[in-house]
C-alpha positions in Angstrom: 0.4 -115.1 31.9 2.9 -112.4 30.7 1.9 -109.5 28.6 2.6 -109.4 25.0 5.2 -106.6 25.5 7.2 -108.9 28.0 7.3 -111.7 25.6 8.4 -109.5 22.7 11.2 -108.0 25.0 12.4 -111.3 26.0 12.9 -112.3 22.3 14.9 -109.2 21.6 18.7 -109.7 22.0 19.7 -108.0 25.3 22.4 -105.3 25.7 24.3 -107.5 28.0 24.3 -111.4 28.0 23.3 -111.6 31.6 20.1 -109.9 31.0 18.7 -112.8 29.0 15.2 -114.0 30.1 14.4 -117.3 29.0 10.5 -118.1 28.7 8.4 -121.1 28.0 7.7 -121.0 24.3 4.1 -122.5 25.2 2.8 -120.2 27.9 5.5 -117.6 28.4 6.3 -118.3 31.9 9.9 -117.4 33.2 10.0 -119.1 36.4 10.6 -122.8 36.5 12.1 -123.1 33.2 13.9 -126.1 31.8 16.5 -125.2 29.2 16.7 -128.7 27.7 13.0 -128.6 26.7 12.3 -124.9 26.4 9.3 -125.4 28.7 8.2 -124.3 32.1 7.7 -127.0 34.7 3.9 -126.9 34.4 4.0 -127.2 30.6 6.6 -130.0 30.7 4.4 -132.0 33.1 1.3 -131.7 31.0 3.1 -132.7 27.7 5.0 -135.5 29.6 1.8 -137.0 31.0 0.2 -137.0 27.7 3.3 -138.8 26.1 4.0 -135.9 23.9 7.8 -135.5 24.7 9.8 -138.3 23.2 12.1 -140.2 25.7 10.3 -138.9 28.9 8.6 -141.5 31.2 6.9 -141.0 34.4 9.1 -142.5 37.1 8.2 -144.6 40.1 10.3 -146.3 42.7 
């Protein structure tokens, strides 16, 4: 869990565009981030298993 100061700093526009830190809007995690959903892999999996993400189904083959 990141500190509040890290979350606030990530929301602030950076001096250079390569310094953008994308964080999960739910938990604040920055690793394993999926841009399309704005979530980290852990939160994505939790919400997908509960059926809260429209258009996402668990695959099996």
